[in-house]
N, C-alpha and C positions, 0 to 999 in steps of 0.2 A: 628455242632453248627452254628447257623445263626450269621453272623457278625453284629456288631452294626452299626447303621446308622451313616454315616460320615456327619456332618454338614458343613465341610469345614472351620471351624473356628479356628482350632488349630494354635496357633502362630500369629493370627491376632491381630491388635492393635485397640482397640475401645475407643472412647472418648464419655463420657456421660455428658452433661451439667446438672447441678442440681442433681448431683449424690450422695449426702450425705443422702437423705431420700426418702421415698415414692417410686414412680415408678422408679426413677433414681437409687436409691440404689438397688432395686430388680433386675433391668436390669444389673447393674455392676456385681453383684454376679452371676447372671445366665450366663453372658458372660464369666466370669472366669471359671465357671463350664464346659462351652463348650470349654475351652482351650485358651481363649483370655487373653492377657494382657489388662488392662483397665486404663483409666485416667478419673478422675471425677473433675468437678468444683463445688465449693460451694461458697456462699456469706459470711456467718458468722457462720456456724455451723461446726467449726473446729473439735470438739470432735466427732461429728457424722461422718465426713469425715474420721477421723483417724480410727474409728471403721470399716468402709467399707474397708479401706486399710488393716487392720489386718485380716478381714474375707477373702479378696482376697488372702492375703499371705498364709493363712491356706489352701487355695485351690491350692497352688503351683504356683500362677501367680503373676505378678508384678502389682502394682497399683500406679499411679502418682496422686498427689493431687494438685489442683490449686485453690487458693482463687481468685475469679474473679467476678466482676460485669459484668454480661453477656451483658449489654447494653453499656459497655465501650469498644470502639475499641482498646485502648492500652492494656486493661486487656485481651481481647480476643486474640489479636495478640501475647501477651506474653505467653498465654496458648498454642496456636498452636506452637509457636517457642519452647516451652518447650517439647512438644511432639516430634517435629522434631529433637531436639537435643538429646533426649533420645532414640528415636526409628528410626528416619529417615523417618517416614511415619505415616499416620493415615489411616487405612483401613475402619473404620466404624465410622460414626458420628451420635449420637443420640441427637437431639435437644429437650431436655426434660424440661429445666428450664422455669418456667413460674409463673405467679401470677393470682389470682382470687379474685377480689374485688367487692364490692357493688357499683352500680352506677345507680341512677334513672335519666332517661333523663328528662331534664327540670330543674334539680337541681344538675347535675353532674359537679363538678369543672373540668376545663380543665386539671388541674394537674393530676387528677385521670385517665382521658382518655390517657393523654400523657405517664404516667408511664406504663400503660398496653401495649401501642404500643411499647414503648422502650424495655421492657423486652420480651414480647411475640412475637414480630415481628422483631424489629431491632436486638435483640439478635440472632435470627435464621439467619438473613441475615449476621451478622458479623461473626458468627462461620462458616457458610457455605461458605461464600466468601473467608475466610482465608484457609479453608481445601481443597477446590476444586483444587487449583493448585498442591497440594501434591498428590491428587488422580489422576489427569490427567497425572502427571509424571510417574505414575506406570501403567496407563491404566486400573485401576479398582477402585471400591469403592462402598460403600453402605451408603446412608443417609436416616435416618428415623426421621421424625418430629412427635412429640407427640402433637396431636390435641385434639379434644373434640367433643362429640355429639352436643354440643352447636353450633358448626359450621354448622351442618346440619339442626337442628330444631330451632335454636335461643334460647335465654334464657332471660326472662324478668328480669329487674334490673341488668343484667350482659351483656348488649348489647355490651359494649366495649370489654369484654372478648370474646364473640361470634364472633364479627367482626375480632378480631385479629386471632382467630383460623380458621375462614373461609378463611382468606387471606393465611394461610398455605396450604389450599387445592389447591388454585390456584397456589401457588408457587411450590407445589409438582408436579403437572401435567406439569407445564411449564418447570421445571428443568429436569423432567424425559425425555422429548423430547430433550432438549438442551444438556444434558450430556450423552445420550445413546451411542453416537459415541465414547466416551472415556471410555466405560466400567463401567460407574458409574450409579447405580440404585438409584432412589429416590422414597420413599414411605412414607406413614403416617399411624399412628395408632391413632384412635379416640376413647378414652375411654368414658364410661358414668360415673356414680358414682363409686368411688373407695375408699376403706378404708384407707385414708391417712391423714396426718396432715391438708391438705388443706380443708378437709371436716369436721374436728373435731367440729367446732363451730355449723355447721348445725346439725350434728348427736347428739349434746349435748341437743338439744331441745327435751323435752319429746314427744315421739311418732313419731318424724320426721323420724327416720330410718325405722320404720315399715311401714310408709306411702310410703316412697321411694321404699322399697322392693316390695310393692304391685303393683308398676308400672313396675316392671321388670319381664318379663315372667319366667326367671329362678329363681326368688324369692330370690335373694341374692345380697348383695353388695360385690364385690370381693376384695380380698387382692391385693396389688400391683404386686405380683408375677404372677397374671393372666393377667396382661398387659405386663409384662416383657417377657413372653413366645412368644406372637406375634411379639414383637420387635426383639427378637433374631431370630425368624423364618425368618423375612423379611431380616435380615442381612446375613442369611446363604445361602449355595448353594442350599438348598431345594427351595428357592425362586428366583433362578437365572434367571427365565424368567418372573418375576413380576417387573414392574416399573410403576410409575404414579398411584398407587393404594391407595385408602383410606380404610383401614381395620377397620371397626367399631367393637368395643369390648365392648358390653353394655348389654349382657344377653338377647338381643331381645327387648330392650326397644325402640329402634329407628330402624325401618326396611326400610331404604331408603339409597340410595347411597350418597357419599360425593360430 
């Protein structure tokens, strides 16, 4: 009998920001299935976070929950300290928390721009900056940023969102080189359209989903589990020689590098 593939994730500790729903939820559950204990952050969806905790528990793994505003340095530091106190380490960080709002240039309030940068970019900096010392102390780690195809091709009326995600691509490549000597790999997953709460309003417009699917060569809007798979892959030993990579997961709708 052929042995099962070992992902090298059994017993690892994974922290997923924005882990109560969508891609974050799917990633937390898949990490647990791969043998990881997980921690998730959430802003205000306590019941959804508890449901993730219960699902992870059913899989025989531990799940820590942290209510945190990802753009708040005290909240993020408290979250990382909670992981350190419980586990002594964080092996995997998935920077998933983010927002997607409308913004027409020429009429976009600065508050809209600032909020996007605080959550989508500052939040990644805060979590990464706090976790890296723990990873350096152990001589290993994996960091995965959740980006977007908008970072590659741009997105009209969402330029602030696209700009924040494009910054993650530069951050990914810069940190990959900076942290390689410490055994820390840094990569990003850039999804296209995904069937999550973030896209509900768009999909609710009659005919919108069908038109979007026509632009995707594979002809479908994927569930969040289809993004969680590449995230877990990049954290696993199967990707041990991959760092600084932008993995586009969009069904072929954008065929260019990050």
